[in-house]
Each structure stands twice: as C-alpha cells, then as structure tokens.
C-alpha positions in Angstrom: 0.2 -0.5 0.0 3.1 2.6 0.8 5.0 1.4 -2.4 1.8 2.4 -3.6 1.1 6.1 -2.5 4.7 6.8 -3.3 4.5 5.3 -6.9 1.6 7.4 -7.1 3.1 10.8 -5.1 5.0 10.0 -7.9 3.3 10.6 -11.0 1.4 13.5 -10.1 4.8 15.2 -9.1 6.1 14.0 -12.5 2.7 15.0 -14.5 2.7 19.1 -12.6 6.4 19.3 -14.0 5.4 18.6 -17.4 2.3 21.5 -16.3 5.5 23.9 -15.5 7.5 23.0 -18.4 3.9 22.7 -20.7 3.3 26.8 -19.6 6.8 28.3 -19.9 7.1 26.9 -22.9 7.2 30.1 -24.9 7.8 34.2 -23.0 4.1 35.5 -22.4 4.0 38.0 -24.7 4.2 41.1 -21.4 6.5 40.3 -19.7 10.2 41.5 -20.6 13.0 38.7 -21.4 14.8 39.3 -18.5 11.7 38.6 -16.1 11.1 35.6 -18.3 14.7 34.2 -18.4 14.7 34.4 -14.1 11.5 33.6 -14.2 13.0 30.5 -15.7 15.6 29.5 -14.1 13.6 29.1 -10.3 10.6 26.9 -12.2 14.0 24.6 -13.2 15.0 24.9 -9.6 12.2 24.9 -7.4 10.0 22.2 -6.1 6.8 21.5 -8.3 4.4 21.7 -5.7 3.8 22.9 -2.6 4.9 20.6 0.2 2.3 20.0 1.9 -0.1 16.9 1.8 -3.1 18.3 1.5 -2.2 20.6 -1.4 -1.3 17.5 -3.5 -4.1 16.8 -5.7 -5.3 20.6 -5.8 -2.3 22.0 -8.0 -3.1 22.6 -11.3 -1.3 24.5 -13.8 2.0 26.1 -14.0 2.6 26.0 -9.7 5.3 29.3 -9.1 7.1 29.5 -5.0 9.8 32.0 -4.0 11.0 33.4 -0.4 9.9 36.8 1.3 11.6 38.3 3.8 9.3 40.1 6.0 9.6 43.3 7.1 8.8 45.6 10.3 5.5 46.9 7.7 4.1 42.8 7.2 3.9 42.4 11.3 2.1 45.6 11.7 -1.2 44.9 12.9 -2.2 48.7 11.5 -0.7 48.0 8.0 -3.5 44.7 7.1 -1.4 43.4 4.8 1.4 41.6 3.3 3.5 43.1 0.3 4.7 41.7 -2.4 7.1 42.9 -4.3 7.3 43.8 -7.8 11.0 44.4 -8.0 11.4 39.9 -7.4 9.8 37.7 -8.6 7.0 37.6 -7.0 4.8 39.7 -8.9 5.5 38.0 -12.5 4.5 34.7 -11.7 1.5 35.8 -10.2 0.7 37.4 -13.5 1.0 34.4 -15.2 -1.9 32.3 -13.4 -4.5 35.7 -14.0 -6.8 35.1 -16.4 -9.5 37.9 -17.8 -11.6 38.4 -15.2 -9.8 38.7 -12.5 -9.3 42.5 -11.9 -6.8 43.0 -9.8 -6.9 46.5 -8.9 -10.2 46.2 -7.4 -9.1 42.7 -6.1 -9.2 39.2 -6.7 -10.8 36.8 -4.1 -7.7 34.2 -3.2 -7.1 31.2 -0.5 -4.4 31.2 1.6 -3.3 28.4 2.9 -0.5 27.0 5.8 1.8 24.2 6.6 -1.1 22.1 7.5 -3.3 22.8 4.8 -6.4 24.4 6.5 -8.2 27.1 4.0 -7.8 31.0 4.8 -9.4 33.3 2.7 -7.7 36.8 1.1 -7.9 39.0 -0.9 -5.0 39.7 -3.5 -4.7 43.0 -4.6 -2.3 45.7 -6.4 -2.3 49.2 -5.2 -1.5 52.6 -6.7 1.0 50.9 -10.1 3.2 48.5 -7.9 2.5 47.3 -4.7 0.7 44.5 -5.4 -0.6 43.6 -1.6 -2.4 39.9 -0.2 -4.5 41.4 2.5 -8.6 40.8 4.2 -7.1 37.7 7.1 -3.0 39.0 7.3 -3.5 39.6 10.1 -5.3 36.5 11.3 -2.8 34.1 9.8 -0.1 36.7 10.6 -1.5 36.1 14.2 -2.2 32.0 14.6 1.1 31.1 13.0 3.6 33.4 14.8 5.3 34.9 12.1 6.9 38.7 12.9 10.1 40.7 11.3 13.0 39.2 9.9 11.6 35.8 9.8 11.8 33.9 6.4 8.3 32.0 4.7 8.0 31.0 1.6 5.1 31.9 -0.5 3.1 29.6 -4.0 1.4 30.7 -5.9 -1.1 28.2 -8.0 -4.3 27.4 -9.4 -6.1 24.2 -7.8 -8.4 22.0 -8.9 -12.4 22.5 -9.6 -12.8 25.9 -9.5 -9.4 27.2 -10.6 -9.4 29.9 -7.9 -6.0 31.8 -7.9 -4.5 30.6 -4.3 -1.0 31.2 -2.3 0.2 28.4 0.2 2.9 30.7 2.4 5.3 27.7 4.7 
C-alpha cells in the first residue's frame, strides 16, 4: 500500500512538472525577457508543488514559489497586509496565473493555505501602480502562525483544481 501511494505521488509530481514546462515553453507577450529568464530559472530549480500533503491533489497548471523576509510593515497589525514586491519574482509569477476576469485593481478573492493545509480567505490586490498585497485575512494568518519581522517565509501561487481559483500557500 505504501509503495502504491509513493508511486501515485511520483506520478503527480511528474504530471505537475510537465504542466510547468508546457506553460513555460513560450515567453508571455507582456513579460520582459530578463524577467522571463529569471522565472524560467526559478521554475527549473524549485519543487513542483507546495510541500503540503493536503494540497498535493489540488494544484493544477503552473505553480510558482519564492521566498520573502518579512518586513516591519508586513507584521504591523495596523497595516493588515503582506506586501509582494513587483521588483522580484513574486508579481511576475502571480501575473502568469491571472485570468482576463481577474481585476487586481478591484481585488481578487483568494484562498491562502498554511503548512497544515488549513485555508484562509484573503484578497490579492494591486494598490497604485506597483504595490501588490495580500490582505483581508492577513492579520489572522500572521497571528495564528507567530510571524515576526525578519522571519523568512516561502510563498506559492497556483490555481486550484475544480473551480480553478487563484490560491497561495505560505510555508
């Protein structure tokens, strides 16, 4: 039984790898060449799906991950948001997962999973021209996980099987 489960897990990882390669075979029209090269390099070296057992069968299509060191403003209860930098891998990665109907200026409702697979409702939104944030639910997540300034976290962005909604995992 254990061998059978391991084979199924390996099949799922291989399937996810094939999905990532399929989506990364051509440079998106709206992405600069340098950002695309960085994105390809990170996809080739990262695990294919979030390392959370309960998410294993929920991820479809490409899945992106990046690390972030929490800043003072990310953990300030008054700010109530997690800032995702437009200068690094975060925003270009998430942009690859957006659909035409997703209006980030109005906000996109997302599910955010923790390392246990527990779900939190948040909103992914662009503030102004460059500030992309996860908010509405961030404070609860931050408090429940004891997140503090300088703590390193890994974020994952992906689409969920079934309703194909935009999701994040924070490990």
